[in-house]
Structure formats: C-alpha cells, structure tokens
N, CA and C of each residue as an Amber inpcrd file, in Angstrom:
protein
   261
  21.6250000  -2.9220000 -15.1330000  22.0710000  -2.0740000 -16.2070000
  23.5920000  -2.1700000 -16.3950000  24.3330000  -2.1970000 -15.2770000
  25.7980000  -2.2540000 -15.3670000  26.2420000  -3.5590000 -16.0140000
  25.5860000  -4.6550000 -15.6820000  25.9700000  -5.9290000 -16.2950000
  25.7170000  -5.9110000 -17.7960000  24.6900000  -5.2180000 -18.2250000
  24.4220000  -5.1000000 -19.6600000  25.4670000  -4.2240000 -20.3490000
  25.8700000  -3.1540000 -19.6980000  26.8750000  -2.2640000 -20.2860000
  28.2590000  -2.9090000 -20.3760000  28.6250000  -3.6660000 -19.3390000
  29.9630000  -4.2510000 -19.3070000  30.0410000  -5.6240000 -19.9460000
  28.9050000  -6.3140000 -20.0550000  28.9150000  -7.6680000 -20.5780000
  29.3760000  -8.6900000 -19.5600000  29.5190000  -8.2590000 -18.2910000
  29.9500000  -9.1520000 -17.2260000  28.7340000  -9.7440000 -16.5290000
  28.8690000 -10.9750000 -16.0810000  27.7530000 -11.6410000 -15.4100000
  27.4800000 -11.0360000 -14.0280000  28.5270000 -10.5040000 -13.4000000
  28.3960000  -9.9240000 -12.0650000  28.9780000  -8.5260000 -12.1050000
  28.3560000  -7.6170000 -11.3950000  28.8380000  -6.2470000 -11.3450000
  28.8370000  -5.7650000  -9.9080000  29.7180000  -4.8370000  -9.6060000
  29.7970000  -4.2850000  -8.2610000  29.9960000  -2.7830000  -8.3530000
  29.3930000  -2.0720000  -7.4610000  29.5940000  -0.6340000  -7.3630000
  29.7820000  -0.2900000  -5.8950000  30.7960000   0.4720000  -5.6020000
  31.0790000   0.8490000  -4.2290000  30.4810000   2.2100000  -3.9290000
  29.9640000   2.3470000  -2.7270000  29.4510000   3.6360000  -2.2710000
  30.4930000   4.3900000  -1.4570000  31.6990000   3.8330000  -1.3630000
  32.7470000   4.4820000  -0.5990000  33.2770000   5.7020000  -1.3330000
  33.4730000   6.7620000  -0.6090000  34.1490000   7.9170000  -1.1860000
  35.6540000   7.7430000  -0.9520000  36.4430000   8.7040000  -1.4010000
  37.8930000   8.5670000  -1.2780000  38.3350000   8.4640000   0.1740000
  37.7770000   9.2750000   1.0390000  38.1810000   9.2620000   2.4410000
  37.8680000   7.9230000   3.1000000  36.6920000   7.3880000   2.8360000
  36.3230000   6.0810000   3.3980000  37.2030000   4.9730000   2.8280000
  37.5260000   5.0710000   1.5630000  38.4020000   4.0790000   0.9360000
  39.8030000   4.1280000   1.5440000  40.2890000   5.3210000   1.8430000
  41.5930000   5.4570000   2.4980000  41.6000000   4.8070000   3.8640000
  40.5320000   5.0330000   4.6340000  40.4140000   4.4270000   5.9580000
  40.2920000   2.9100000   5.8520000  39.5920000   2.4400000   4.8460000
  39.4620000   1.0030000   4.6400000  40.8190000   0.3950000   4.2770000
  41.6340000   1.1150000   3.5160000  42.9640000   0.6000000   3.1720000
  43.8290000   0.4700000   4.4190000  43.6830000   1.3990000   5.3570000
  44.3940000   1.3020000   6.6310000  44.0290000  -0.0100000   7.3330000
  42.7420000  -0.2810000   7.4300000  42.2640000  -1.4820000   8.1120000
  42.7470000  -2.7560000   7.4100000  42.6920000  -2.7750000   6.0840000
  43.1300000  -3.9490000   5.3320000  44.6250000  -4.1950000   5.4950000
  45.4240000  -3.1350000   5.4140000  46.8740000  -3.2780000   5.5710000
  47.2320000  -3.7530000   6.9770000  46.5800000  -3.1880000   7.9700000
  46.8250000  -3.5590000   9.3610000  46.5090000  -5.0380000   9.5720000
  45.3950000  -5.4910000   9.0320000  45.0300000  -6.9050000   9.1520000
  45.9630000  -7.8090000   8.3580000  46.4610000  -7.3300000   7.2290000
  47.3870000  -8.1300000   6.4150000  48.6810000  -8.4250000   7.1620000
  49.0140000  -7.5630000   8.1170000  50.2110000  -7.7660000   8.9390000
  49.8380000  -8.3140000  10.3150000  48.6950000  -8.9880000  10.3710000
  48.2300000  -9.6480000  11.5950000  48.1470000  -8.7090000  12.7930000
  47.8340000  -7.4630000  12.5260000  47.6460000  -6.4300000  13.5480000
  48.8940000  -6.2350000  14.4110000  50.0770000  -6.5060000  13.8350000
  51.3330000  -6.3880000  14.5790000  52.1080000  -5.1170000  14.2460000
  51.8210000  -4.5180000  13.1090000  52.4810000  -3.2590000  12.7490000
  51.5100000  -2.1280000  13.0410000  51.9580000  -1.1290000  13.7880000
  51.0400000  -0.1140000  14.2780000  51.3110000   1.2990000  13.7480000
  51.9050000   1.3850000  12.5670000  52.1300000   2.6880000  11.9420000
  51.6430000   2.6360000  10.4990000  51.1270000   3.7680000  10.0300000
  50.5820000   3.8620000   8.6790000  51.0040000   5.2000000   8.1030000
  51.6240000   5.1690000   6.9210000  52.1250000   6.3960000   6.2980000
  51.1240000   6.9280000   5.2770000  50.8820000   8.2420000   5.3390000
  50.0040000   8.9130000   4.3880000  50.7540000  10.1030000   3.7970000
  50.7710000  10.1980000   2.4860000  51.4190000  11.3200000   1.8220000
  50.7280000  12.6210000   2.2010000  51.5240000  13.6640000   2.3830000
  50.9640000  14.9800000   2.7100000  50.1790000  15.5670000   1.5300000
  50.2960000  14.9610000   0.3560000  49.5610000  15.4320000  -0.8260000
  48.1400000  14.8780000  -0.9170000  47.7950000  13.9540000  -0.0320000
  46.4420000  13.3990000  -0.0030000  45.4900000  14.4840000   0.5140000
  44.2510000  14.4620000   0.0320000  43.2740000  15.4580000   0.4710000
  43.1550000  15.4660000   1.9970000  43.0710000  16.6580000   2.5970000
  42.9780000  16.7680000   4.0570000  41.8170000  15.9680000   4.6660000
  40.6870000  15.9260000   3.9880000  39.5590000  15.1570000   4.5320000
  39.8900000  13.6660000   4.5940000  40.6180000  13.1770000   3.6040000
  41.0170000  11.7670000   3.5960000  41.9710000  11.4900000   4.7470000
  42.9210000  12.3820000   4.9530000  43.8720000  12.2220000   6.0580000
  43.1390000  12.1790000   7.3960000  42.1750000  13.0600000   7.5740000
  41.4430000  13.1120000   8.8420000  40.5980000  11.8620000   9.0840000
  39.9840000  11.3250000   8.0400000  39.1970000  10.1000000   8.2030000
  40.1190000   8.9270000   8.5290000  41.2780000   8.8640000   7.8920000
  42.2570000   7.8160000   8.2000000  42.7050000   7.9290000   9.6560000
  42.9850000   9.1520000  10.0990000  43.3930000   9.3600000  11.4930000
  42.2930000   8.9380000  12.4620000  41.0540000   9.2410000  12.1090000
  39.9310000   8.8680000  12.9800000  39.8140000   7.3590000  13.1220000
  39.9380000   6.6440000  12.0240000  39.8740000   5.1840000  12.0700000
  41.0710000   4.6270000  12.8390000  42.2390000   5.2040000  12.6270000
  43.4630000   4.7190000  13.2730000  43.4210000   4.9010000  14.7830000
  42.7760000   5.9490000  15.2300000  42.6990000   6.2450000  16.6570000
  42.1170000   5.0680000  17.4320000  41.0450000   4.4860000  16.9360000
  40.3830000   3.3810000  17.6300000  41.1270000   2.0580000  17.4940000
  42.0260000   1.9900000  16.5260000  42.8220000   0.7710000  16.3360000
  44.2000000   0.8900000  16.9680000  44.4720000   2.0500000  17.5740000
  45.7700000   2.3430000  18.1900000  46.9110000   2.2650000  17.1680000
  46.6740000   2.8700000  16.0120000  47.6710000   2.9310000  14.9410000
  48.1330000   4.3790000  14.8090000  49.4380000   4.5720000  14.7420000
  50.0010000   5.9060000  14.5510000  49.9930000   6.2380000  13.0610000
  49.4190000   7.3800000  12.7110000  49.4050000   7.8300000  11.3230000
  50.5270000   8.8440000  11.1410000  51.3990000   8.5540000  10.1910000
  52.5100000   9.4420000   9.8660000  52.1660000  10.1360000   8.5620000
  52.0560000  11.4520000   8.6020000  51.7780000  12.2420000   7.4010000
  53.0850000  12.9080000   7.0050000  53.5310000  12.6630000   5.7700000
  54.8010000  13.2270000   5.3500000  54.9990000  13.1810000   3.8550000
  56.2060000  13.5260000   3.4580000  56.5860000  13.5570000   2.0440000
  57.1550000  12.1970000   1.6560000  56.5040000  11.5430000   0.7220000
  56.9150000  10.2090000   0.2780000  58.3300000  10.2230000  -0.3200000
  58.7280000  11.3630000  -0.8710000  60.0430000  11.4820000  -1.5110000
  61.1880000  11.5780000  -0.4970000  60.9180000  12.1270000   0.6750000
  61.9910000  12.3640000   1.6390000  61.9270000  11.4780000   2.8820000
  60.8190000  10.7840000   3.0870000  60.6990000   9.9440000   4.2760000
  61.6550000   8.7680000   4.1610000  62.3650000   8.4760000   5.2250000
  63.3490000   7.3890000   5.2310000  62.6760000   6.0810000   5.6560000
  62.1350000   5.3550000   4.6840000  61.4490000   4.0980000   4.9790000
  62.4330000   3.0230000   5.4350000  63.6790000   3.0790000   4.9560000
  64.6760000   2.0880000   5.3600000  64.9610000   2.1920000   6.8590000
  64.9790000   3.4050000   7.3540000  65.2770000   3.6390000   8.7660000
  64.0270000   3.5570000   9.6420000  62.9180000   4.1050000   9.1640000
  61.7230000   4.2580000  10.0000000  60.5350000   3.4040000   9.5750000
  60.7110000   2.5420000   8.6110000  59.5690000   1.8120000   8.0560000
  59.3020000   0.4410000   8.6290000  60.0430000   0.0380000   9.6290000
  59.9230000  -1.3240000  10.1770000  58.5130000  -1.6510000  10.6670000
  57.8610000  -0.7090000  11.3120000  56.5510000  -0.9680000  11.8960000
  55.3940000  -0.4400000  11.0460000  55.6820000   0.0090000   9.8250000
  54.6330000   0.5530000   8.9610000  53.8880000  -0.6070000   8.2940000
  52.5750000  -0.5670000   8.4160000  51.7670000  -1.6410000   7.8220000
  51.2810000  -1.2830000   6.4160000  51.2860000   0.0030000   6.0590000
  50.8200000   0.3920000   4.7410000  51.0950000   1.8540000   4.4370000
  50.8600000   2.2050000   3.1700000  51.1250000   3.5570000   2.6840000
  50.0040000   3.9900000   1.7600000  49.5660000   5.2300000   1.9090000
  48.6210000   5.8270000   0.9740000  49.3200000   7.0230000   0.3380000
  49.3590000   7.0220000  -0.9860000  50.0350000   8.1010000  -1.7190000
  49.0350000   8.8370000  -2.5610000
C-alpha cells in the first residue's frame, strides 16, 4: 500500500519509537568514531524516557551520557571525546 501511495518502488517503515531511535543514534555515532569516543551529549529538553533509554544502552557500551543545555555546554573545551549529540 505504501509503495502505491508514494509511487516508490521500495518502501520502508520503522517500528522504532523516539526512545529507541535515540539509543540507536548513540550506537551509530559511537561506531562512526570507531568506538574510540566514549561520551554522548543529550539535550536536557529531550523527553525523559528517551534520555533513560539512551543511558541504558550507553551503560553496556561503557559510554558516558552527558545531559545538559546545548546553549551553554562548552563543546570547545569538553567536546573532544563526544561521539554524538541528540537535541
């Protein structure tokens, strides 16, 4: 049905909710940096459930999750080991 509605030959639908997608972004960013950067920044404005799922995934990967204000966080000073950001 989706291919008929969009006119595209291939269609995809994700079953991921926002929290799972946030955790998946952590994993993708970490892998993009060859698993060498072990910090991940999450805006304090993100839904609490999303933050908690990201923290849960990060725990098993030994990644530190930093929850803070994107406007005031000093990325120039503290961003060296950050592999990704969710805003």
